[in-house]
Each structure stands twice: as C-alpha cells, then as structure tokens.
C-alpha positions, 0 to 999 in steps of 0.5 A, spaced: 809 249 335 815 247 340 814 243 346 816 250 350 811 253 346 806 248 348 808 248 356 808 256 357 801 256 353 798 251 357 800 254 364 798 261 361 791 259 359 790 254 365 792 259 370 788 265 366 781 260 367 783 259 374 783 266 376 777 268 372 773 263 375 776 265 382 774 272 381 768 271 378 766 266 384 768 272 389 764 277 386 758 273 385 758 272 392 759 279 394 753 281 388 748 276 391 749 279 398 748 286 396 742 284 392 739 279 397 734 285 400 732 286 393 731 279 391 727 278 398 722 284 396 721 282 389 721 275 389 724 273 382 724 266 384 731 261 384 730 259 377 730 266 375 736 268 379 740 263 377 739 262 370 736 269 368 741 273 372 747 270 374 748 265 368 748 271 364 752 275 369 758 271 369 760 272 362 759 279 362 763 279 369 769 275 366 769 279 360 769 286 364 775 283 368 779 280 363 785 285 362 786 284 370 785 277 370 790 276 364 795 280 367 795 277 374 795 270 370 801 272 366 805 275 372 803 269 376 806 264 371 812 268 369 814 269 376 813 262 378 817 260 372 823 265 374 823 263 382 824 256 379 830 258 375 826 255 369 826 262 365 834 262 366 834 255 363 830 257 357 835 263 356 841 259 357 839 254 352 840 259 347 832 262 346 832 269 346 827 273 351 823 275 345 823 268 342 820 266 349 815 272 348 812 268 342 807 263 346 805 269 351 803 273 345 799 266 342 796 265 348 794 272 349 792 273 342 787 267 342 784 270 348 783 277 345 780 274 339 775 270 343 774 276 347 772 280 341 767 275 338 764 275 345 763 282 346 761 283 339 755 278 339 755 273 345 755 277 351 750 283 348 745 277 347 746 275 354 745 282 357 738 282 354 736 277 359 740 280 365 738 287 364 731 286 363 732 282 370 735 288 373 730 293 370 724 288 373 727 286 380 732 290 382 731 297 379 725 301 381 719 301 376 721 306 370 717 312 369 718 316 363 719 323 366 721 327 360 717 334 359 717 338 352 720 332 348 723 334 341 725 328 337 727 328 329 724 322 326 726 323 319 731 328 315 725 333 314 720 331 320 720 333 327 715 331 333 714 334 339 710 332 346 709 335 352 709 329 356 709 321 355 706 315 359 710 309 358 706 305 362 700 306 357 704 308 351 700 314 351 703 321 349 700 328 350 699 335 346 703 331 340 705 335 334 709 333 328 712 338 323 714 337 316 720 342 314 724 343 308 729 348 306 727 352 313 719 352 310 714 349 314 710 344 309 705 341 314 703 341 321 699 336 325 697 337 332 693 332 337 691 332 344 693 324 344 698 319 341 697 312 343 701 306 341 697 301 337 700 294 338 696 290 333 698 294 327 705 297 330 702 304 329 700 310 332 693 313 333 692 320 333 686 323 337 683 330 336 687 332 330 688 339 327 691 339 320 695 345 317 699 344 310 701 349 305 700 347 297 706 349 292 703 356 291 703 357 298 696 357 300 694 354 307 689 349 308 686 347 315 682 341 317 681 337 323 679 329 324 677 326 330 682 320 329 687 318 325 693 312 324 700 313 322 706 310 322 712 314 325 719 312 326 718 313 333 716 307 338 715 306 345 722 303 346 724 310 345 721 312 352 723 305 356 728 305 361 735 306 358 739 302 363 745 299 360 742 299 354 748 300 350 750 293 353 745 289 350 747 291 343 751 286 338 756 290 334 751 291 328 745 293 333 750 298 336 752 301 329 745 301 327 742 305 333 748 310 333 746 311 326 739 312 327 740 316 333 744 321 329 739 321 324 734 324 329 739 329 331 741 326 338 747 329 341 748 324 347 751 318 344 758 318 347 756 312 352 754 308 345 760 311 341 765 309 347 762 302 348 763 301 340 770 303 341 771 299 347 770 293 344 776 294 339 780 296 344 779 290 349 783 285 345 789 289 344 789 291 352 789 284 353 796 283 349 799 289 351 798 287 359 800 280 357 807 283 355 808 288 361 806 282 365 812 278 362 817 283 362 816 285 370 816 278 372 821 274 368 827 276 373 828 272 379 829 276 385 831 274 392 824 276 395 821 271 391 814 271 386 810 274 392 813 281 390 812 281 383 805 278 383 803 284 388 806 289 383 802 285 378 796 286 382 798 294 383 799 295 375 793 291 373 788 296 378 792 302 375 790 300 368 783 299 371 782 306 374 786 309 368 781 306 364 775 308 368 777 315 369 778 316 361 771 313 360 768 317 365 771 324 362 769 322 355 762 321 357 762 328 359 764 330 352 771 333 355 775 328 350 774 325 344 771 318 345 776 315 340 782 318 344 779 316 351 778 309 349 785 308 346 789 312 351 790 307 356 792 302 351 797 307 348 800 309 355 801 302 357 804 300 351 809 306 352 810 303 359 811 296 356 817 299 351 820 303 357 820 297 361 823 292 356 829 297 355 830 298 362 828 292 366 833 287 367 831 280 365 
C-alpha cells in the first residue's frame, strides 16, 4: 500500500466515522424528544433508557444510515481535496483516475464487510433488547386480536382456533386435523388449549376425538384433559413489532423456512430483510464510487455545491430504496428485484457519470 492510499483511506474512514457519530447524535436527540412523553408515562428508568434502548439503538441507526453517511463522507473528502488542488497534483504525477479510486474501493469494501457482519449477527442481537424495550415501554400493550385463526403446523397437520388470549396463553374452540392425500385421518376438538410452561406443551380441555382406521372405520372418543406437543408456541401469537430485525441471518432463514412449511403467505417483509442484508454492502461501494466521480473536479463554486449535490443524491437513493421496499411489501414486485433495483439503477448512473462528467 502506497503513501497515497494510506492518506486517502485515513481521511475517508475518519470522515465517515465523524459523519456517522454526528448524524447519530442528532437523530438520538430528536428521538429522545419524540419519546420523552412515553418515558415519563411508563417510567422505564434512566439505566434502561440509556443501556437497554439507546446503547442498542445507535448501532442499528448507524447501519441504517450507512449508505448516506458513506456517500456524504466521500463527497466531503474528495471535494476538499479537489478544492485544494490535491487531486490535480495526484493526476499530474502520473496516477490515473482509476488508480486513484483504489483506496476509496479499499476503504468502502472494509466498511461493507464490517456492515455485512454487523447486520447479519451483531445488530440483530442488539435489536432483541431494543425491540423488547419498545414493546414494553413505548408501544401500547399488545393483545392478539386474530379471529378464526388457521395455521399449518406440519406437512399433514392443520390447527384452527376461534380466538386466542396472549396474556394468559389460552386458545378457545381449538381444532387439530391430520389430513393425508386430501383424506381426514384424525380430528381433535377442544374447548380450550392452554400453554404449560413447565413442560413446554399444550393442555387440551374437554376434547372430542375422532379418527379413522386403515379400513375407513370411524372411532369416536372424549377425554377431559390431554397434553400434547405441537409445532405451535405462544411466541406465534405475540407482538410482531420489528420482529424481522431481531433475527440473525441463520435465525431469519430458519424462520422463513418454518413459516413456508406452515403455508404462510405474508413473508415479504422477512424475505426483503434477508436480501437487504446482502445489498447494503454493495450499496456502500457503489455510492462511494459515484461520490468520487461527482466531486473530483475542482469548481469555481468550491466544495459547497458538490457537498450539497452529494446530500441530494444520497437522499434520492434513500427515497428510491424506501419506495421499492414498500412496493415489494405489497407483493407488487419480486422482493429480490426490489432490493437490488436501487443498486442497479445507481450503478448505471455511476457508469454514465464516469463516461460523461469531466474529471
């Protein structure tokens, strides 16, 4: 690594960290102002606010704004170098513009790799505490209000509940059916189904049991109580508030696979989250390259105009990203295409700028 590479990488990363810390501080102050009424009402305590919420909120926030902060940092560093004629000196010494991009690529790639591991493993574990805090102290107490709930809990097993009370972990008018090749093999109806935390099983009360033997003969019975283990848990009826943000990559894959095995058809938000964790690192590199191309030319207006343009393009990217994600959540567009579309479009913009913008 040459002195030039170390010089640019150092300025680039230091500026990036400064922008991240500055924006996080500003946003945290705004967030505290908005949530102050909730804190006064619920009284979580200063320790919980600082360590359970904000200590875990800052990494989440820093990752969320990383594309815009990396772009702003790139434009700021490069524009200042151009204003001081440092870039002219670099290019006049025989270094090509493509070669000058190398330290930016190295710096952004380092940030991208760190971002990938943070979003895949570190931040989801921090979000578990943060989201639990939000559910307890900021959001209203969650009550499951689903009616006539149908869930597939196995390849041939289906359950139905008329209603469920998540505060006492009790379901009412419960039915479980085993169906094979479109033929009903067994059906159990119960007035109540109650979660037994000590045994991690369900207790069915006032059960009517019907099943058919291999000859097709029906058998009928009834029991007052019976315990059974099902691929169904109280967490399936708890608050889903930002649940997708609390899963590490392996946990997210397992959740999607399990939900698909149950026949769930509302998984877009989880699938989008899975793809976003792979697109974010590439977005960091793409936006860095665009930032260098835009701000490498010295202008009479100075660095201010280029920095302002950097802010504008960064916000356009964020808006484009949010819009494509929202459209994908409605099922109007494939989640994979929606998450990669902003990167594809801005990659084309980068190529166009490289070919047309004077440097």
